[in-house]
N, C-alpha and C positions, 0 to 999 in steps of 0.2 A: 329130151331137149329141155334144158333149164334156162331160165332167164338170166341174162348177163347182170352181174352185180354192178352196183353204182361205181365202185372203185375201178372195176375193169373198164367200164364205159368212160370214166374220166381219163384213165391211162390211154385208151384208144384215141380219145379226142386230143390229148396232149401230143401224141405221136402225129396225128393229122395236123395239128397246129405247127409242128416242126416242118411238115411238108409245105404248109402255107408260108412259113417264114422263108424257107429255101426258095420257093417260087418268088416271093417278094424281093428277095435279095438279088437273085439272078435275072429274072425277067423284067420286073418293074424297075429295078436299079439300072439295068442295061438300057431299057427304053427311055428312062428318064435322063440318062447320061447322053445317049445318042441324039435324042430329040429335045434336049434341054430347053431351048428357046420356045418351041411350040408347047411343050408340057407346062412350062411356067405360066404362060398366058392362060392355059386352060384351068389352072388352079388359082388364078388371082383376080379374075374379072367378076364372076357371079357365082353365088352358091349353087345354083342349078347346074351350071356348066362344070363346076368342080365336082359336084356330086355324081353327075353322069360320067365324067371322066374316070373318077374313082370306081364307079360301078363297073364300067367296061374293063378297067385294068385289073381290079381285084375281086369284087364281089361276084361278077359273072363267071370268071374262070374258076374261082374257089367253089362256087355253087355247082358248076358243071362237074367238077371233080367228085363232089358228094353225090350228085344226081346219077351220073353215069356209073360210078363204082357200085352204088347201093342197088341199082336195078340190074346190074350185070350178073353174070353167073358167079362172080365173087361174092355178091350179096353184102358188100361192105367196102369201105375205104381201106387204104393200106394199114392205118392204125387199127381198124377193126380186125382185119385179117391177122395182123401180128398178135393181137390179143385173143384170137380164136373165137370171135363173135361175128354174128351176121344179122342183117335186117330181114325180117319176114313180114308177111301180112297176117291177118287174123286167123287164117287157117293153116299157117305154117309154110306157105309157098313164097317163092321169090316175088318181090314187089315189082310192079310195072312202072313204066316211065312216069305216068300221071301221079301215082302215089309217091314216087321218089321226088318229083318236082314239088308236090305239096309239102312233104316232110321237110325238104331243104328250105323252101321259101319261108315256112313258119319258123324253122330253126334260126335262120339268119335275118329275119325281120328286125329284131332289136338292133343288130349290128348295122343294118342299113339306116334305120331310124336315127341311130346315134350319129352316123355320118351326116345325115340331114341336119341335125342339131349343131354339130361342130362347125359345119360349113356356114351355117347361118349366124354363128357367133363370130367366126373369123373374118367373114366378108360382109360388106354392106348388104342389108337385108330389110325386107318389109316386115319381118317378124320382130316383135318386141323381144327384148332380152329375157324378160320374165317368161314369155311364152316358150322360148327355146329352153330355158331351165326347167320348165314344167315337162316338156317333151323328154329332156335328158333324164329327169328323175323318173319318168314313166319307164324309160329304157332300163334304168337301174332296178326298178320294181319288177319288170319282166324278167330280167336276168336272175334276180333273187328267186322268183317263182320257178324259173327253169332249173335252178339248183336244188330247190326244196321238193318239188313235185315227185321226182323219182324216189325220194325217201319215204313217201306216203303210201306207196302201193307195192304189193308183193312182186309184181312183174317189172318193177323199176321203170315203168313207162313215163316218158316225159310229155309235156304239153303237145309237142309236135308228133309224138307217137300216137297219142289219143286222137288228135284231130286228123291225122293221115291214115289211121288204122294200121299202124305198124307196131312191131315188137322187136327187141334186140335180144338174141338168144346165143347161148354157147353151143 
């Protein structure tokens, strides 16, 4: 069993991103079209309401896709399966739901924090603009760290792999 290369992991994520885009176009697009008047209100009144709506429409379903696929017998998402890689724990076994939830939450935390910042810039907010820009710059720093960390170790583990006790192997 060898550790998945950085390049293969990037390709797998790009394939999964395609799944996310397809989901967005068909499901979110359909919901937004059918329930336009209700949805517009949810995205225009308060940053908290907009963020929660976005969370339930996008982040939660996408997170569930990663969580359920990676702790299933597949041991990976469609992208990982296509690239011939899988997620395991520190002793080479399939990960459980708790470890999968942790891994996914840490992986998508910058994404959700970015949504927080964007909604607080777009809609009236108690947060100062400078505070929001600091938050968004912290997100950029986190993403940069997520891109660099796998290049610094032989197992190509990312921050969320270290913290959740997982590895991605071929």
